[in-house]
Rosetta silent file (secondary structure, phi, psi, omega in degrees, C-alpha in Angstrom):
SEQUENCE: MELRKCSEFLYNINYIYIMKIVNLTPHTIVFNDGRSFPASGIVARVQAGFSTIENDVCTQTFGEVQDLPEPQEGVQYIVSAMVLSALAGKRQDVVAPATGHPLCVRNDKGHIVSVPCFVQ
SCORE:     score description
SCORE:     0.000 S_00000001
   1 L     0.000  123.765  179.726  -17.813   28.496   -9.917 S_00000001
   2 L   -96.002  127.840  176.719  -14.690   29.373  -11.886 S_00000001
   3 E  -115.745  137.067  174.675  -14.504   28.136  -15.474 S_00000001
   4 E  -116.858  133.910  179.696  -11.393   28.233  -17.603 S_00000001
   5 E   -83.297  139.009  179.448  -11.563   27.965  -21.365 S_00000001
   6 E  -138.677  129.337  179.969   -9.159   25.546  -22.977 S_00000001
   7 E   -86.897  142.115  176.852   -8.620   24.991  -26.710 S_00000001
   8 L  -121.462  170.565 -179.513   -8.190   21.501  -28.050 S_00000001
   9 H   -49.351  143.313 -179.224   -7.046   20.065  -31.372 S_00000001
  10 H    63.783   29.521  174.332   -9.192   21.066  -34.376 S_00000001
  11 H    63.908   17.257  173.138  -10.469   24.159  -32.577 S_00000001
  12 L   -70.408  133.802  179.714  -12.783   22.210  -30.285 S_00000001
  13 E  -114.699  125.920  177.060  -13.386   24.299  -27.193 S_00000001
  14 E  -119.313  158.456  174.298  -14.192   22.661  -23.885 S_00000001
  15 E  -110.358  129.615  179.737  -14.776   24.126  -20.469 S_00000001
  16 E  -111.008  127.620  178.876  -12.910   22.605  -17.565 S_00000001
  17 E   -80.504  120.852  179.736  -14.230   23.156  -14.061 S_00000001
  18 L   -94.879  118.203 -178.174  -11.359   24.176  -11.797 S_00000001
  19 L  -120.583  138.418  173.651  -11.946   22.981   -8.230 S_00000001
  20 E   -84.136  131.018  179.553   -9.798   23.516   -5.163 S_00000001
  21 E  -114.857  124.655 -178.730   -9.273   20.249   -3.283 S_00000001
  22 E  -114.342  120.616 -178.789   -8.389   20.406    0.427 S_00000001
  23 E   -88.038  110.173 -179.654   -7.086   17.236    2.077 S_00000001
  24 L  -101.331   30.029  172.599   -8.385   17.073    5.666 S_00000001
  25 L  -110.618  165.368  179.410   -6.661   13.753    6.454 S_00000001
  26 L   -81.941    2.524 -174.792   -3.220   13.393    8.081 S_00000001
  27 L  -121.641  150.211  168.609   -1.817   11.609    4.997 S_00000001
  28 L   -69.397  131.315  177.543   -0.955   12.555    1.431 S_00000001
  29 E   -97.940  128.427 -178.257   -3.538   10.874   -0.804 S_00000001
  30 E  -117.382  130.018  173.471   -2.089    9.428   -4.021 S_00000001
  31 E   -84.899  156.948  178.551   -4.116    8.411   -7.077 S_00000001
  32 L   -58.418  -28.708 -179.088   -3.041    5.469   -9.223 S_00000001
  33 L   -83.164    2.696  176.044   -2.248    7.905  -12.052 S_00000001
  34 L   100.685  -15.418  176.738    0.320    9.698   -9.860 S_00000001
  35 L   -63.229  143.399  179.087   -1.672   12.766   -8.841 S_00000001
  36 E  -133.750  153.097 -177.465   -1.267   13.501   -5.157 S_00000001
  37 E  -127.335   98.351 -176.527   -3.136   15.581   -2.612 S_00000001
  38 L   -67.416  151.126  176.800   -0.912   16.634    0.305 S_00000001
  39 E   -60.991  140.463 -177.199   -2.323   16.907    3.815 S_00000001
  40 L   -83.733  -14.959 -174.454   -3.452   20.470    4.579 S_00000001
  41 L    97.490  -12.307  174.120   -2.433   20.372    8.237 S_00000001
  42 L  -107.901  132.673 -178.572   -6.086   20.408    9.335 S_00000001
  43 L  -120.032  117.703  174.796   -7.611   17.016   10.153 S_00000001
  44 L   -76.079  131.704 -177.748  -11.391   16.512   10.215 S_00000001
  45 E  -134.776  162.887  176.626  -12.280   14.017   12.939 S_00000001
  46 E  -144.961  142.269  175.098  -15.341   12.425   14.486 S_00000001
  47 E   -84.341  140.836  177.166  -15.919   10.619   17.781 S_00000001
  48 E  -114.158  142.542  174.903  -17.415    7.147   17.564 S_00000001
  49 E  -122.312  156.638 -177.809  -19.564    5.467   20.193 S_00000001
  50 E  -131.731  142.113  177.418  -20.558    1.840   20.500 S_00000001
  51 L   -78.184  175.349  174.254  -23.605    0.144   22.008 S_00000001
  52 L   -63.824  141.778  179.283  -23.486   -2.793   24.378 S_00000001
  53 L   -77.756  125.324  175.945  -22.364   -5.984   22.673 S_00000001
  54 E  -130.637  125.635 -178.764  -25.205   -8.466   22.247 S_00000001
  55 L    53.508   42.787  177.478  -24.701  -11.781   20.458 S_00000001
  56 L    66.553   19.081 -179.102  -21.258  -10.614   19.321 S_00000001
  57 E  -133.085  140.413  172.304  -22.741   -7.512   17.603 S_00000001
  58 L  -134.932  167.265  175.614  -22.852   -3.841   18.547 S_00000001
  59 L  -108.482  150.418  179.848  -23.943   -0.694   16.760 S_00000001
  60 E  -109.328  135.132  175.213  -21.716    2.267   16.046 S_00000001
  61 E  -123.514  157.029 -178.684  -22.853    5.869   16.419 S_00000001
  62 E  -119.030  146.808  172.647  -21.023    9.058   15.535 S_00000001
  63 E   -88.113 -160.559  178.928  -20.742   12.391   17.280 S_00000001
  64 E   -74.529  142.979  175.290  -20.285   15.753   15.609 S_00000001
  65 E   -75.262  132.969 -179.307  -17.597   16.087   12.968 S_00000001
  66 E  -106.379  145.992  174.124  -14.816   18.402   14.144 S_00000001
  67 L    63.144   29.941  172.170  -12.621   20.704   12.033 S_00000001
  68 L  -102.231  114.834 -179.376  -14.639   20.379    8.821 S_00000001
  69 L   -61.692  158.257  174.124  -14.954   23.832    7.225 S_00000001
  70 L   -63.770  153.046  178.294  -18.308   25.115    6.039 S_00000001
  71 L   -58.415  141.460  174.790  -19.057   24.427    2.359 S_00000001
  72 L  -132.048  138.016  179.227  -17.477   26.867   -0.091 S_00000001
  73 L   -59.896  131.670  178.095  -18.270   27.097   -3.775 S_00000001
  74 L    81.874    9.041 -180.000  -15.538   25.455   -5.849 S_00000001
  75 E  -121.180  132.337  175.501  -13.943   23.621   -2.898 S_00000001
  76 E  -119.326  137.801 -177.388  -13.991   19.869   -2.311 S_00000001
  77 E  -109.159  133.222  173.290  -12.769   18.344    0.958 S_00000001
  78 E   -95.173  127.363  178.995  -11.032   14.972    1.326 S_00000001
  79 L  -130.714  174.354  176.187  -11.845   13.290    4.649 S_00000001
  80 L   -72.943  161.520  177.443  -11.470    9.832    6.164 S_00000001
  81 H   -60.939  -34.255  179.938  -14.029    7.127    5.416 S_00000001
  82 H   -66.005  -43.407  177.214  -15.181    7.357    9.044 S_00000001
  83 H   -64.193  -42.885  178.358  -15.891   11.094    8.752 S_00000001
  84 H   -59.357  -42.785  178.041  -17.678   10.502    5.433 S_00000001
  85 H   -62.740  -40.751 -179.759  -19.853    7.826    7.101 S_00000001
  86 H   -64.003  -31.893  179.555  -20.672   10.168    9.974 S_00000001
  87 H   -75.382  -21.780  174.409  -21.874   12.801    7.505 S_00000001
  88 L    45.863   47.215  175.510  -24.245   10.237    5.943 S_00000001
  89 L    78.306    8.972 -178.161  -24.677   12.112    2.661 S_00000001
  90 L   -75.489  -17.972 -178.016  -25.362   15.504    4.269 S_00000001
  91 L  -128.333  127.618  178.635  -22.530   17.200    2.349 S_00000001
  92 L   -89.111   -6.324 -177.843  -21.906   16.952   -1.406 S_00000001
  93 L   -98.189   13.354 -174.910  -18.514   18.690   -1.136 S_00000001
  94 E  -122.245  132.996  178.099  -16.888   15.879    0.867 S_00000001
  95 E  -134.571  165.345  175.739  -15.157   12.758   -0.479 S_00000001
  96 E  -133.866  154.994  176.401  -12.931   10.005    0.910 S_00000001
  97 E   -61.362  139.877 -178.830  -10.232    7.855   -0.696 S_00000001
  98 L   -81.895   69.736 -174.288  -11.712    4.688   -2.252 S_00000001
  99 L   -72.466  -14.997  177.389   -9.622    2.369   -0.066 S_00000001
 100 L   -95.719   -1.127 -177.408  -11.941   -0.605   -0.606 S_00000001
 101 L   -68.560  140.529 -179.268  -11.829   -0.387   -4.402 S_00000001
 102 L   -65.032  -16.338  179.592  -10.342   -3.449   -6.153 S_00000001
 103 L   -91.889    8.970  174.172   -7.975   -1.198   -8.149 S_00000001
 104 L   -61.214  143.506  175.855   -6.155    0.068   -5.033 S_00000001
 105 E   -99.484  130.159 -178.816   -2.403   -0.448   -5.261 S_00000001
 106 E  -119.913  152.835  175.457   -0.825   -2.105   -2.217 S_00000001
 107 L   -85.692 -176.701 -176.132    2.773   -2.667   -1.179 S_00000001
 108 L   -66.514  -15.369  176.377    4.244   -6.039   -0.177 S_00000001
 109 L   -93.904   -0.652  179.698    2.934   -5.563    3.393 S_00000001
 110 L    88.595    2.616  178.728   -0.610   -4.976    2.135 S_00000001
 111 L   -78.220  142.756 -179.608   -0.636   -1.252    2.912 S_00000001
 112 E   -71.153  129.011  178.045   -2.403    0.998    0.414 S_00000001
 113 E   -99.890  -39.259  179.121    0.010    2.993   -1.746 S_00000001
 114 E  -154.241  159.783  179.743   -2.544    4.616   -4.054 S_00000001
 115 E  -122.232  155.247 -179.012   -6.258    4.650   -4.830 S_00000001
 116 L   -79.515  -22.276 -172.515   -8.055    4.886   -8.182 S_00000001
 117 L  -170.241 -174.656  172.804  -10.569    7.529   -7.111 S_00000001
 118 E  -104.879  160.669  170.018  -12.632    9.038   -4.315 S_00000001
 119 E  -114.507  155.127 -179.247  -15.978    7.847   -2.958 S_00000001
 120 L  -128.012    0.000    0.000  -18.827   10.152   -2.005 S_00000001
C-alpha cells in the first residue's frame, strides 16, 4: 500500500491512499464530478446460462469470469455489473459503475452519461 503525505491548511497533515484503478469494461466510465476512467483495452467478461422457463421465470447462472487479473495490492478493477454479480462478493478489489443509482445523469435518450459512484 503506497501512502503519500499531503499538507493541508493550518499544518494539518492527512494521508491519502493512492490506488491504481483499471477499467476492465469497453467504455470510459465518467463520474458526475467529471472524473473519468478510460477503458484499459482489456475487458473482463462472463458467460451466462439460463434454466428452462417455468411460469414465465427462469434462473440465471454464471460461468467463470474471463480476463480478470489476479488481485494486486493497491489496484482496484472496474467491471460490468454482470461480472460483479458473477463474482458474488468473492473479490474486494472489484467494483462496477452504479448505473441503477438515482443520481445517474442521463441524456435525452435515457442513456447514462455519468454515475455518482461505484458499487461493490
